[in-house]
C-alpha positions in Angstrom: 0.0 0.0 0.0 3.0 2.3 0.4 3.7 1.7 -3.3 0.0 2.2 -4.0 0.2 5.6 -2.3 3.4 6.8 -4.0 2.4 5.6 -7.5 -0.9 7.5 -7.4 0.1 10.8 -5.7 0.5 12.5 -9.1 -3.1 12.0 -10.3 -4.9 15.2 -11.1 -8.3 14.3 -12.4 -11.5 13.8 -10.4 -15.1 14.6 -9.7 -15.9 17.5 -7.5 -18.1 16.6 -4.5 -20.0 19.8 -5.0 -20.6 19.2 -8.7 -21.0 15.4 -8.9 -23.1 13.0 -6.9 -21.1 11.5 -4.0 -20.4 7.8 -4.7 -21.0 5.3 -1.9 -18.0 4.6 0.3 -18.1 0.9 -0.7 -19.5 -0.1 -4.0 -20.6 -3.6 -4.7 -17.8 -6.1 -3.9 -18.0 -7.5 -7.4 -16.7 -4.3 -8.8 -13.7 -4.3 -6.6 -13.0 -8.0 -7.3 -13.2 -7.4 -11.0 -10.9 -4.4 -10.9 -8.3 -6.2 -8.8 -8.4 -9.5 -10.7 -4.9 -10.8 -11.7 -5.6 -10.8 -15.5 -7.8 -8.4 -17.5 -10.7 -9.6 -19.4 -10.3 -9.8 -23.2 -11.4 -6.7 -25.1 -14.5 -7.3 -27.1 -14.5 -6.8 -30.9 -14.7 -3.2 -31.8 -14.0 -0.3 -29.5 -17.1 1.0 -27.6 -15.2 4.2 -26.9 -15.7 5.4 -30.5 -18.8 7.1 -31.6 -20.3 6.6 -35.1 -22.9 9.4 -35.2 -23.1 12.2 -37.8 -24.5 15.7 -37.3 -27.5 14.9 -39.5 -28.3 11.9 -37.4 -28.1 13.9 -34.2 -30.2 16.7 -35.5 -32.8 14.2 -36.8 -33.3 12.7 -33.4 -35.8 15.3 -32.3 -36.8 18.9 -32.7 -38.3 20.5 -29.6 -40.2 23.8 -29.6 -40.5 25.9 -26.5 -43.1 28.6 -26.7 -44.5 31.1 -24.1 -48.1 30.7 -23.2 -50.2 33.5 -21.7 -49.2 34.4 -18.2 -51.2 33.1 -15.3 -51.4 35.5 -12.4 -51.2 34.2 -8.9 -52.0 36.1 -5.7 -48.6 37.8 -5.7 -46.4 36.7 -8.7 -47.0 36.2 -12.3 -45.8 32.7 -13.4 -44.3 32.2 -16.9 -45.2 28.9 -18.4 -43.9 27.2 -21.6 -45.5 24.9 -24.1 -42.9 22.2 -24.9 -43.6 20.2 -28.1 -41.6 17.2 -29.3 -41.7 15.9 -32.9 -40.3 12.6 -31.8 -42.8 11.9 -29.1 -45.6 13.8 -30.8 -46.3 15.4 -27.5 -47.1 18.9 -26.2 -46.8 19.6 -22.5 -46.7 22.7 -20.2 -43.6 23.3 -18.2 -42.5 25.9 -15.7 -38.9 27.0 -15.2 -38.5 25.0 -12.0 -39.5 21.9 -14.0 -36.5 22.5 -16.2 -34.3 22.9 -13.1 -35.4 19.5 -11.7 -34.9 17.9 -15.1 -31.3 19.2 -15.3 -30.6 18.1 -11.7 -31.8 14.5 -12.6 -29.6 14.4 -15.7 -26.6 15.4 -13.6 -27.5 12.8 -11.0 -27.7 10.0 -13.6 -25.0 11.3 -16.0 -22.4 13.1 -13.9 -19.6 12.5 -16.4 -21.5 13.8 -19.5 -22.1 17.2 -21.0 -25.3 18.4 -19.3 -26.0 21.9 -20.7 -26.5 24.8 -18.2 -29.8 26.6 -17.7 -30.4 30.3 -18.1 -30.7 32.3 -14.9 -34.1 32.5 -13.2 -34.3 36.2 -12.1 -37.5 36.2 -10.1 -38.3 39.9 -10.0 -38.2 42.6 -12.7 -38.2 40.1 -15.6 -39.0 42.2 -18.6 -40.2 40.9 -22.0 -36.7 41.0 -23.5 -35.3 38.8 -20.6 -38.2 36.4 -20.8 -37.7 36.0 -24.6 -34.0 35.4 -24.2 -34.6 32.8 -21.5 -37.2 31.1 -23.7 -34.6 30.8 -26.5 -32.0 29.5 -24.0 -34.4 26.8 -22.7 -35.2 25.7 -26.2 -31.5 25.3 -26.9 -31.0 23.4 -23.7 -33.8 20.9 -24.3 -32.8 20.3 -27.9 -29.2 19.6 -27.0 -30.4 17.1 -24.4 -32.9 15.5 -26.8 -30.2 15.0 -29.4 -27.5 13.6 -27.1 -26.9 9.9 -27.8 -27.4 8.8 -24.2 -29.9 11.3 -22.9 -32.2 10.8 -25.9 -32.8 7.2 -24.8 -33.3 7.8 -21.1 -36.6 7.7 -19.4 -36.0 11.1 -17.7 -36.1 12.8 -21.1 -39.3 10.9 -22.2 -41.0 11.9 -18.9 -40.1 15.5 -19.3 -41.3 15.7 -22.9 -44.4 13.6 -22.7 -45.7 13.4 -19.1 -48.8 15.6 -18.8 -49.5 15.3 -15.1 -49.2 18.1 -12.6 -46.5 16.4 -10.5 -43.8 16.1 -13.2 -41.1 17.1 -10.8 -41.8 14.1 -8.5 -42.0 11.8 -11.4 -38.6 12.9 -12.6 -37.1 12.5 -9.2 -38.6 9.0 -8.8 -37.3 7.8 -12.1 -33.7 9.1 -11.4 -33.3 8.3 -7.7 -34.4 4.7 -7.9 -31.3 3.8 -9.9 -27.7 4.7 -9.6 -25.6 6.9 -11.9 -24.2 5.8 -15.3 -21.1 4.3 -13.6 -23.3 1.9 -11.7 -25.4 0.9 -14.7 -22.8 0.7 -17.5 -21.5 -2.8 -18.1 -18.2 -1.5 -19.3 -17.7 0.9 -16.4 -15.2 -1.2 -14.5 -13.2 -1.8 -17.7 -13.0 1.7 -19.0 -9.2 1.8 -18.7 -9.0 -1.1 -21.3 -10.4 1.1 -24.0 -8.5 4.4 -23.2 -5.4 5.3 -25.2 -2.1 5.3 -23.2 -1.7 9.1 -23.6 -5.3 9.9 -22.6 -4.2 12.7 -20.2 -2.1 14.4 -22.9 -5.0 14.1 -25.4 -7.4 15.5 -22.8 -5.1 18.5 -22.3 -4.8 19.2 -26.1 -8.5 18.7 -26.7 -9.4 21.0 -23.9 -7.1 23.8 -25.2 -8.5 23.4 -28.7 -12.1 23.6 -27.7 -11.3 26.6 -25.4 -9.9 28.4 -28.5 -12.9 27.4 -30.6 -15.3 28.7 -27.9 -13.5 32.0 -27.7 -13.6 32.5 -31.5 -17.2 31.5 -31.8 -18.1 33.8 -29.0 -16.7 36.7 -31.0 -18.5 35.5 -34.1 -21.8 35.4 -32.2 -21.3 39.0 -30.9 -20.6 40.2 -34.5 -23.6 38.3 -35.8 -25.8 39.9 -33.1 -24.7 43.3 -34.2 -25.3 42.7 -37.9 -28.8 41.4 -37.2 -29.5 44.3 -34.8 -28.3 46.8 -37.4 -30.7 45.3 -40.0 -33.6 45.8 -37.5 -32.4 49.3 -36.7 -32.2 50.0 -40.5 -35.8 48.9 -40.8 -36.9 51.4 -38.2 -35.0 54.2 -39.9 -36.4 53.4 -43.3 -39.9 53.4 -41.9 -39.4 56.8 -40.3 -37.7 58.1 -43.4 -40.7 57.2 -45.5 -43.2 58.6 -43.0 -41.4 61.9 -43.0 -41.4 62.1 -46.8 -45.1 61.4 -46.7 -45.7 64.1 -44.1 -44.0 66.6 -46.4 -46.3 65.6 -49.2 -49.4 65.8 -47.0 -48.6 69.2 -45.7 -51.6 71.5 -46.2 -49.9 74.8 -45.3 -50.8 77.3 -48.1 -48.0 78.8 -50.1 -47.2 82.5 -49.5 -47.9 84.9 -52.4 -44.3 85.5 -53.1 -43.8 81.8 -53.8 -46.8 81.4 -56.1 -44.5 81.4 -59.1 -43.3 78.0 -58.2 -46.6 76.7 -56.8 -47.0 74.2 -59.7 -43.6 72.7 -59.1 -44.1 72.4 -55.3 -47.5 70.8 -55.9 -46.1 68.1 -58.2 -43.2 67.4 -55.8 -45.6 67.1 -52.9 -47.8 64.7 -54.9 -44.7 62.5 -55.6 -43.6 62.5 -52.0 -47.0 61.8 -50.6 -47.1 58.1 -51.7 -43.5 57.1 -50.9 -44.3 55.9 -47.4 -45.7 52.7 -48.9 -42.4 51.8 -50.6 -40.3 52.7 -47.7 -42.6 50.7 -45.4 -42.0 47.7 -47.7 -38.2 48.4 -47.6 -38.4 48.5 -43.8 -40.4 45.2 -43.7 -37.7 43.5 -45.9 -34.9 44.8 -43.6 -36.7 43.7 -40.5 -37.3 40.2 -42.0 -33.6 39.9 -42.8 -32.7 40.9 -39.3 -35.1 38.4 -37.7 -34.0 35.7 -40.0 -30.4 36.2 -39.1 -31.3 36.2 -35.4 -33.0 32.8 -35.8 -30.8 31.1 -38.3 -27.4 32.5 -37.5 -27.3 34.0 -34.0 -29.4 31.2 -32.4 -27.3 28.4 -34.1 -24.1 30.1 -32.9 -25.7 30.3 -29.4 -26.6 26.6 -29.6 -23.0 25.7 -30.5 -21.7 27.9 -27.7 -24.0 26.3 -25.2 -22.6 22.9 -26.2 -19.0 24.1 -26.0 -19.7 25.6 -22.5 -21.1 22.4 -21.3 -17.9 20.7 -22.4 -15.8 23.3 -20.5 -18.0 22.7 -17.4 -17.5 19.0 -17.7 -13.7 19.4 -18.0 -13.7 21.6 -14.9 -15.8 19.1 -12.9 -13.5 16.3 -13.9 -10.2 18.0 -13.2 -11.0 19.8 -10.0 -12.9 17.0 -8.3 -10.7 13.9 -8.8 -7.6 15.5 -7.4 -9.4 16.8 -4.3 -11.4 13.7 -3.6 -8.7 11.1 -4.5 -6.0 12.9 -2.4 -8.4 13.2 0.5 -9.2 9.5 0.4 -5.5 8.6 0.2 -4.7 10.9 3.1 -7.5 9.3 5.2 -6.1 5.9 4.3 -2.6 6.9 5.4 -3.9 8.1 8.7 -5.7 4.9 9.3 -2.6 2.9 8.6 -0.7 4.9 11.1 -3.4 4.3 13.7 -3.1 0.6 12.9 0.6 0.6 13.4 0.3 2.5 16.6 -2.4 0.1 17.9 -0.2 -2.9 17.1 2.8 -1.3 18.9 0.7 -0.5 22.0 -0.9 -4.0 22.1 -4.4 -2.6 22.1 -7.6 -4.7 22.6 -8.1 -7.2 19.7 -11.6 -5.8 19.1 -10.4 -2.3 18.5 -7.7 -3.6 16.1 -10.3 -5.6 14.2 -12.5 -2.6 13.8 -9.6 -0.5 12.5 -8.7 -3.3 10.1 -12.3 -3.4 8.9 -12.3 0.4 8.3 -9.0 0.1 6.4 -10.5 -2.5 4.1 -13.5 -0.3 3.5 -11.2 2.7 2.7 -9.2 0.5 0.3 -12.4 -0.4 -1.5 -13.4 3.2 -1.6 -10.1 4.2 -3.2 -10.3 1.4 -5.7 -13.8 2.6 -6.6 -12.6 6.1 -7.1 -9.9 4.9 -9.5 -12.6 3.0 -11.5 -14.7 6.1 -11.5 -11.8 8.2 -12.6 -11.1 6.0 -15.6 -14.8 5.9 -16.5 -14.9 9.7 -16.3 -12.0 9.9 -18.8 -13.8 7.3 -20.9 -17.0 9.5 -21.0 -14.9 12.6 -21.5 -13.3 11.0 -24.5 -16.7 10.3 -26.0 -18.0 13.8 -25.3 -15.0 15.2 -27.0 -15.9 13.2 -30.1 -19.4 14.5 -29.8 -18.1 18.1 -29.9 -16.3 17.3 -33.2 -19.5 15.8 -34.6 -21.1 19.1 -34.0 -18.3 21.1 -35.6 -19.8 20.9 -39.2 -22.6 23.0 -37.8 -20.3 25.9 -38.8 -21.1 25.3 -42.5 -24.8 25.4 -41.7 -24.4 28.7 -39.9 -22.3 30.3 -42.7 -24.8 29.0 -45.4 -27.7 30.6 -43.5 -25.8 33.9 -43.1 -24.8 34.1 -46.8 -28.3 33.1 -48.0 -29.9 35.7 -45.7 -27.7 38.4 -47.1 -28.3 37.4 -50.7 -32.0 37.1 -50.3 -32.3 40.3 -48.3 -30.3 42.4 -50.7 -32.1 40.9 -53.7 -35.6 41.7 -52.3 -34.6 45.2 -51.2 -33.0 45.9 -54.5 -36.2 45.0 -56.3 -38.2 47.4 -54.1 -35.6 50.2 -54.8 -35.8 49.6 -58.5 -39.6 49.7 -58.4 -39.4 52.9 -56.5 -37.1 54.7 -58.9 -39.7 55.4 -61.8 -42.1 56.9 -59.2 -39.5 59.7 -58.6 -39.3 60.8 -62.3 -41.2 64.1 -61.5 -38.7 64.9 -58.8 -35.9 64.9 -61.4 -37.8 66.7 -64.2 -35.8 69.5 -65.8 -37.1 72.8 -67.4 -38.4 70.9 -70.5 -40.0 68.1 -68.5 -37.2 65.7 -69.5 -36.0 63.2 -66.9 -32.7 64.3 -65.6 -31.1 62.2 -62.9 -29.6 64.1 -59.9 -26.0 65.0 -60.3 -23.1 65.3 -58.0 -22.8 68.9 -56.7 -19.6 70.8 -57.5 -17.3 72.1 -54.9 -19.5 75.1 -54.2 -22.4 72.8 -53.3 -24.7 74.0 -56.2 -26.0 71.8 -59.0 -26.0 73.3 -62.5 -29.5 71.8 -63.1 
């Protein structure tokens, strides 16, 4: 056991007690026996560590809609509810934010070594419409990422959340998750995870973590730029609408001309008549710009946010894995070392046989606990390896995002160009010269005056 302590003092990966469910001090004895057997079991054909999913397959698993339903006012607070609809289960259920919270907690309970996405903040008081809409979008991203995860999509917790229509959905979720152990306890390969891991797994983990951190930072900047582009399109729509209304207001002005301007009354009258109807075209331009902005919010910004949510869940998983194992494993080894010292002291002092036997029993229990932590550590790395592959399966989503952005720009400019071209002939009277011939506006000379 001294060799056991020294050979494992460098380990730095674990599960945080605060972030992960606390494993039992002694797991089933069969696990320990299997882990400490003299010879390893033969590896089955094929490597279960490798995933064989494509992005299209993941996206096709389900599409879940999350929509706001009219607010229900209680005695003191207004409660926001959501209609959650699943294509896969052909279901439509009502859920509150707290239902999502319990759902996420049960996923973490059952799958502590997997990428469970984070939830948006609750913010009890002062939730304006903008915040509520942003949270609705975040909840939609959360539940779609869960519904498309290879493991989560086949779990009863997901099916309950998406299809159970009773009022006590939270209790149902808790019952379904708490009556069984976590993935480590239920996976047949859990105790053999080390057999499937590459020898340089920790180096690979460090490289993958750095790569995905860099990807996250870049996509975060892309998302911010995309938000600004979409926001500018919506602002442009508002400006075009106001521009058209002001032109129409000029054309609708009924103020009589003064006598000294009567010479040009016919010109002003024709100009007013042309300006009066322009608000229709500018309203159409505003509508096209607004549609483009909204489309880019939905097809570009939201897809970027979805990918960022996934990357953030990977970062969270890496942090749970790294911070917890070192703390928990070192604490267990320290406790074991203290117990061995007590045992040696008791033997030296010729204590009562009963107290020595109790101490020996506690030492055996601690040995089993340490062995179980080792198994969980390897299983955590096994899961982390698979989740890293899942991130790379999602990477082609980049092409979907870029295609949506390019198509939105092309379609938006094409539609607005058509409206501008339709508008141009209606301005002919504005550019009429002395002989009623159409003369396009010219660039003014340096003195600011146009020769026409």
